[in-house]
C-alpha positions in Angstrom: 2.1 -47.3 -4.1 4.1 -50.4 -3.4 5.4 -50.8 -6.9 6.9 -48.4 -9.3 4.6 -47.3 -12.0 5.1 -47.8 -15.7 6.4 -44.6 -17.2 4.6 -43.0 -20.1 6.4 -39.7 -20.3 4.4 -36.5 -20.8 5.8 -33.5 -22.6 8.1 -31.3 -20.4 6.4 -28.1 -21.6 3.0 -26.7 -20.7 -0.1 -27.8 -22.5 -2.1 -25.3 -24.6 -4.6 -25.0 -21.8 -1.9 -24.4 -19.2 -0.3 -21.7 -21.4 -3.7 -20.0 -22.0 -4.6 -20.1 -18.2 -1.2 -18.7 -17.2 -1.1 -15.9 -19.8 -4.7 -14.9 -19.0 -4.2 -14.9 -15.2 -0.9 -13.0 -15.6 -2.8 -10.4 -17.7 -5.5 -10.0 -14.9 -2.8 -9.6 -12.3 -0.9 -7.1 -14.5 -4.1 -5.0 -15.2 -4.7 -4.7 -11.4 -1.0 -3.9 -10.7 -1.1 -1.2 -13.4 -4.1 0.3 -11.6 -2.1 0.5 -8.3 1.1 1.8 -9.8 0.2 4.2 -12.6 -0.3 7.1 -10.1 3.0 6.4 -8.3 5.2 8.8 -10.4 2.6 11.6 -10.6 0.4 11.6 -7.5 2.6 13.7 -5.1 2.6 16.6 -7.7 -1.1 16.2 -8.4 -2.2 16.1 -4.7 0.0 19.1 -3.8 -1.4 21.2 -6.6 -5.1 20.1 -6.8 -6.4 18.2 -3.7 -8.1 20.1 -0.9 -6.6 19.2 2.5 -3.5 17.7 1.1 -0.5 17.6 3.4 2.7 15.7 2.8 1.8 13.1 5.5 -1.7 12.6 3.9 -0.2 12.4 0.4 2.1 9.6 1.7 -0.9 7.9 3.3 -2.9 8.0 0.0 0.0 6.5 -1.9 0.5 3.6 0.6 -3.1 3.1 1.8 -3.7 0.2 -0.6 -0.9 -1.7 1.2 -2.6 -1.9 4.6 -6.0 -3.2 3.2 -4.2 -5.6 0.9 -2.0 -6.9 3.7 -5.1 -7.6 5.9 -7.3 -9.2 3.3 -5.1 -11.0 0.8 -4.9 -14.3 2.8 -8.6 -14.2 3.8 -9.5 -13.7 0.1 -7.6 -16.8 -0.8 -9.4 -18.8 1.9 -12.7 -17.5 0.7 -11.9 -18.7 -2.8 -11.6 -22.3 -1.4 -15.2 -22.0 -0.1 -16.9 -20.0 -2.7 -14.9 -20.6 -5.9 -11.9 -18.9 -7.4 -13.6 -16.9 -10.2 -16.5 -15.4 -8.0 -13.9 -14.2 -5.5 -11.7 -12.7 -8.2 -14.7 -11.0 -9.8 -15.7 -9.5 -6.4 -12.2 -8.3 -5.8 -11.9 -6.7 -9.2 -15.3 -5.0 -8.7 -14.1 -3.6 -5.3 -10.9 -2.4 -6.9 -12.9 -0.7 -9.7 -15.2 0.9 -7.1 -12.1 2.3 -5.2 -10.8 3.7 -8.5 -14.1 5.5 -9.1 -14.1 6.9 -5.6 -10.6 8.3 -6.1 -11.4 9.6 -9.6 -14.4 11.6 -8.3 -12.6 12.9 -5.2 -11.4 16.5 -5.0 -10.1 16.0 -1.5 -7.1 14.0 -0.2 -9.5 12.2 2.2 -11.6 10.9 -0.7 -8.5 9.6 -2.5 -7.2 7.8 0.7 -10.6 6.1 0.9 -10.4 5.1 -2.8 -6.9 3.8 -2.5 -7.8 1.7 0.6 -10.8 0.3 -1.4 -8.4 -0.5 -4.3 -6.3 -2.6 -1.9 -9.4 -4.3 -0.5 -9.9 -6.0 -3.8 -7.1 -8.4 -2.7 -7.2 -11.0 -5.4 -3.5 -12.1 -5.4 -4.0 -15.3 -3.4 -7.1 -16.3 -5.3 -5.4 -15.7 -8.7 -2.5 -17.9 -7.6 -4.8 -20.6 -6.4 -6.7 -20.6 -9.7 -3.4 -20.8 -11.5 -2.6 -23.9 -9.4 -6.0 -25.4 -10.2 -5.3 -25.0 -13.9 -1.7 -26.3 -14.0 0.0 -29.6 -13.3 2.3 -29.8 -10.3 5.3 -30.3 -12.6 4.5 -27.0 -14.4 3.4 -25.0 -11.4 6.8 -23.2 -10.9 6.8 -22.1 -14.6 3.3 -20.7 -14.3 4.1 -18.7 -11.1 7.3 -17.4 -12.6 5.5 -16.2 -15.7 2.9 -14.3 -13.5 5.8 -12.9 -11.4 7.6 -11.6 -14.5 4.4 -10.0 -15.7 4.0 -8.2 -12.4 7.5 -6.7 -12.7 6.9 -5.6 -16.3 3.6 -3.9 -15.3 5.4 -2.0 -12.6 8.0 -0.8 -15.1 5.4 0.1 -17.7 3.4 2.1 -15.0 6.3 4.3 -14.1 6.8 5.3 -17.7 3.2 5.5 -18.7 2.0 7.4 -15.6 3.6 10.7 -16.5 2.4 10.4 -20.2 -1.1 9.6 -19.2 -1.1 12.3 -16.6 -0.2 14.8 -19.4 -3.1 13.5 -21.5 -5.9 12.8 -19.1 -4.8 13.9 -15.6 -4.7 11.8 -12.4 -8.6 11.6 -12.3 -8.4 10.2 -15.8 -5.8 7.7 -14.7 -8.1 6.5 -11.9 -11.0 6.2 -14.4 -8.6 4.2 -16.6 -7.7 1.9 -13.7 -11.4 1.2 -13.1 -11.8 0.2 -16.8 -8.7 -2.0 -16.4 -10.3 -3.8 -13.5 -13.5 -4.4 -15.6 -11.3 -5.6 -18.5 -9.8 -8.1 -16.0 -13.2 -9.5 -15.4 -13.7 -9.9 -19.2 -10.4 -11.7 -19.5 -11.4 -14.0 -16.6 -14.7 -14.8 -18.3 -13.5 -15.2 -21.8 -9.9 -16.5 -21.7 -9.4 -18.3 -18.4 -10.5 -21.9 -18.7 -12.8 -23.5 -16.1 -10.9 -25.7 -13.7 -12.0 -29.4 -13.8 -11.9 -29.2 -10.0 -10.7 -26.8 -7.3 -8.7 -28.0 -4.4 -6.3 -26.7 -1.8 -2.6 -26.2 -2.9 0.0 -26.1 -0.2 2.5 -24.7 -2.7 0.5 -21.5 -3.4 -1.9 -21.2 -0.4 -1.5 -20.5 3.3 -2.2 -23.2 5.8 -3.4 -21.6 9.1 -1.8 -24.3 11.2 1.6 -23.5 9.7 1.8 -19.8 10.6 3.4 -20.4 13.9 6.1 -22.5 12.3 6.8 -20.0 9.5 6.8 -17.0 11.9 9.3 -18.8 14.2 11.7 -19.5 11.3 14.6 -17.0 11.6 15.7 -17.4 8.1 12.3 -16.7 6.6 11.7 -13.8 8.9 14.9 -12.1 7.8 13.6 -12.4 4.2 10.2 -11.1 5.2 11.9 -8.1 6.9 13.7 -7.6 3.6 10.7 -7.4 1.4 9.1 -5.1 4.0 12.1 -2.8 3.8 12.3 -3.0 0.0 8.7 -1.8 -0.4 9.1 0.8 2.3 12.0 2.3 0.4 10.1 2.1 -2.9 7.0 3.9 -1.6 8.8 6.5 0.5 11.1 7.3 -2.5 8.2 7.9 -4.8 6.5 10.3 -2.4 9.6 12.5 -2.9 10.9 11.7 -6.3 8.3 13.4 -8.5 8.6 16.6 -6.4 12.4 16.4 -6.5 12.4 16.1 -10.3 9.9 19.0 -10.8 10.6 21.4 -8.0 14.3 20.8 -7.2 15.7 19.7 -10.5 13.3 21.8 -12.7 12.1 19.0 -15.0 8.4 19.5 -16.1 6.2 16.6 -14.9 5.2 15.7 -18.4 8.9 14.9 -19.2 9.6 12.7 -16.2 9.2 9.6 -18.3 12.4 10.8 -20.2 14.2 9.8 -17.0 12.2 6.8 -16.0 12.3 5.0 -19.3 16.1 4.7 -19.8 17.0 4.0 -16.2 14.4 1.3 -16.0 15.6 -0.4 -19.2 19.3 -0.2 -18.3 18.5 -1.2 -14.8 16.8 -4.4 -16.0 19.7 -5.1 -18.4 22.2 -4.6 -15.6 20.3 -6.9 -13.3 20.4 -10.0 -15.6 24.1 -10.8 -15.3 23.8 -10.4 -11.5 21.0 -12.9 -11.3 23.0 -15.3 -13.4 26.0 -15.0 -11.1 23.7 -15.4 -8.1 21.8 -18.5 -9.3 24.1 -20.2 -11.8 27.4 -19.5 -10.1 25.8 -20.1 -6.7 26.9 -16.7 -5.3 23.4 -15.7 -4.0 24.3 -14.3 -0.6 27.1 -11.9 -1.7 25.1 -10.7 -4.7 22.0 -10.2 -2.6 23.9 -8.3 0.1 25.6 -6.3 -2.6 22.2 -5.4 -4.1 21.1 -4.0 -0.7 24.2 -1.9 -0.4 23.7 -0.6 -3.9 20.2 0.3 -3.0 21.4 2.3 -0.1 24.1 4.0 -2.2 21.4 5.0 -4.7 19.4 6.7 -2.0 22.5 8.5 -0.8 23.0 9.6 -4.4 19.4 11.0 -4.4 20.0 12.8 -1.1 23.1 14.5 -2.4 22.0 15.1 -6.0 18.3 15.6 -6.1 18.7 19.2 -7.4 20.2 17.7 -10.7 18.3 15.7 -13.3 21.6 14.0 -14.3 22.4 13.1 -10.8 18.8 11.8 -10.2 19.1 9.7 -13.4 22.4 8.1 -12.3 21.0 7.4 -8.8 17.8 5.9 -10.3 19.8 3.6 -12.6 21.5 2.2 -9.5 18.2 2.1 -7.7 16.4 0.1 -10.3 19.3 -2.2 -10.9 19.3 -3.0 -7.2 15.5 -3.0 -6.9 15.0 -5.4 -9.8 17.7 -7.7 -8.5 16.3 -7.8 -4.9 12.6 -8.1 -6.1 13.6 -11.2 -8.2 15.9 -12.7 -5.6 13.6 -12.6 -2.5 10.9 -15.0 -3.7 13.6 -17.4 -4.9 15.2 -17.2 -1.4 11.9 -17.8 0.3 11.3 -20.9 -1.9 14.8 -22.2 -1.0 14.3 -21.6 2.7 10.7 -22.7 3.2 10.0 -26.3 4.2 8.8 -28.2 1.1 5.2 -28.5 2.3 5.0 -24.9 3.7 5.9 -22.9 0.7 2.3 -21.4 0.3 2.2 -20.3 3.9 5.7 -18.8 3.7 4.7 -16.9 0.5 1.5 -15.7 2.1 3.4 -14.2 5.1 6.0 -12.8 2.7 3.2 -11.1 0.6 1.7 -9.6 3.7 5.0 -8.2 4.7 5.4 -6.7 1.3 2.1 -4.9 1.4 2.7 -3.7 4.9 6.0 -2.3 3.7 4.2 -0.3 1.0 1.9 1.2 3.6 4.6 2.1 6.1 6.8 3.5 3.4 4.1 5.8 2.0 3.2 7.1 5.5 6.9 7.5 6.6 7.9 9.2 3.3 5.1 11.7 3.5 5.6 12.4 7.2 9.3 13.0 6.8 8.9 15.2 3.8 6.5 17.4 5.6 8.6 17.7 8.6 12.2 17.9 7.2 12.0 18.2 3.5 12.9 16.0 0.5 16.4 15.2 1.6 15.1 13.5 4.8 13.2 10.9 2.8 16.2 9.8 0.9 18.4 9.7 4.0 15.7 7.6 5.8 15.6 5.2 2.8 19.4 4.9 2.9 19.3 4.1 6.7 16.6 1.4 6.1 18.8 -0.1 3.5 21.8 0.0 5.8 19.8 -1.8 8.6 18.6 -4.4 6.1 22.2 -5.0 4.8 23.3 -5.6 8.4 20.4 -8.0 8.9 21.2 -9.8 5.7 24.8 -10.3 6.6 23.7 -12.7 9.3 21.6 -14.7 6.9 22.7 -18.3 6.4 24.0 -19.0 2.9 21.0 -20.4 0.9 20.8 -24.0 -0.2 20.6 -24.1 -3.9 17.5 -26.1 -4.1 14.2 -25.6 -5.8 10.7 -26.8 -4.9 9.3 -29.6 -6.9 6.0 -31.5 -6.6 5.0 -35.0 -7.8 1.4 -36.1 -8.0 1.6 -39.6 -6.4 -2.1 -40.1 -6.4 -4.2 -41.9 -3.7 -2.0 -43.8 -1.3 -2.6 -45.5 2.0 -1.5 -43.4 5.0 0.7 -46.2 6.2 2.7 -46.0 2.9 3.5 -42.2 3.1 6.6 -42.5 5.2 8.1 -45.4 3.1 7.3 -43.5 -0.1 9.1 -40.4 1.2 12.1 -42.6 2.0 12.1 -44.0 -1.5 11.8 -40.5 -3.0 14.8 -39.5 -1.0 16.8 -42.2 -2.7 16.3 -40.5 -6.1 19.5 -38.6 -7.0 19.0 -34.9 -6.5 16.1 -35.2 -4.0 17.2 -33.6 -0.7 13.9 -33.4 1.2 10.6 -35.2 0.7 7.2 -34.8 2.4 4.2 -36.8 1.3 0.8 -35.4 2.2 -1.7 -38.2 2.0 -4.8 -36.0 1.7 -3.3 -34.0 -1.2 -1.9 -37.1 -3.0 1.2 -34.9 -3.5 4.9 -35.4 -2.7 6.5 -32.0 -1.9 10.2 -32.1 -2.6 13.3 -29.9 -2.4 15.7 -30.9 -5.2 19.1 -30.0 -6.5 18.6 -29.3 -10.2 22.2 -30.2 -11.1 21.8 -33.7 -9.7 18.2 -34.5 -10.2 17.3 -37.7 -12.1 14.1 -36.6 -13.8 13.4 -40.0 -15.2 13.7 -41.8 -11.9 11.5 -39.2 -10.2 8.9 -39.5 -13.0 8.4 -43.2 -12.1 6.6 -42.0 -8.9 4.1 -39.8 -10.8 0.5 -41.0 -10.9 -0.1 -38.7 -13.9 2.4 -40.8 -15.9 1.0 -44.1 -14.8 
């Protein structure tokens, strides 16, 4: 690329194929996440009343077991999809997940459910789904596709907390496990019928981990603070939901079939309360104070649960604060990772981040169950408040984020000797702050300031528009 290319602008929005691929893959991811989370608001009660050998520690292990197997296998599954194809690996993962659901459904002992939950997590398709989404979307539309999938995951979690108690009243926890097996099989049908076939499959640095970059990412103090944050957030989530169902039923006296009366309004109002905070953080460029404030709010919600878990009203107020903070932090952390990661290492950074998230779910489940068994419900909430306090202290030392976003330009085949000069020319485009050109990918990985970016000037470097 020694000369600028003639520009034939393509539409700024997704094509019909990209929209179809994104919506279908988001649906597959959501179906799987529903399977993991539907039992969250009901399992502690079910295991206590119905499963042989259940102890609080083992109940916590059953809740969090999927996190350990998911943490271990999600990056390898992504790598396997490079070798054997995205769809075959996703199908295998969904079948493993369905098998784990069946094992859990048929089990009348806590050990059987632990095995089933670990199998569910072993169907670790997250990285393969993201890689397939990258295969089916243009570089310029990739961020939109990933954001759409992320939003769907959040909505599936919220739906699961409300639907879990309702389904438990209708079909019981074994029925929920059978339903999750069917959801996994439905995911295979969606993959076969609605997800287009990629013209070609290749490696994507923005969504997949590069083994050679792990050392660099793990040595980055800013990224590791954020990884510690997502680990802490999901520790707190899982530990809380070991105790919450029991607190609502046994301490506050609310029948388990009516728990969704609490979850539905606090989730809805928590989502609404989170929106202006996100706008302030991103648009007003107040990310660090809003982020640290969210952690503090999370800790206060846990203290509220510790002090008021005997009252339905007090639990509802504390959960409103909890979900406001949780939704804010869950949305902010991936954005902060994207801002902090080097432009050509985003996929690796997100892979490590996801591993930390799933490890947090495992540790939180085990810690919550162990503490509940040893010291009672109040100890779980105090533990979660202490974890939030430590996280807030860690976050205070975080550097203020740069308000940049990742951007990619398909520059096509170039001579290696031209890569450095092309990166220098890209840096001259208004709004481009960092540029790395990877010759073998034919992609320029950029960090840009959206307020200053000259989209038209940047478009002149795109091979797709030549």
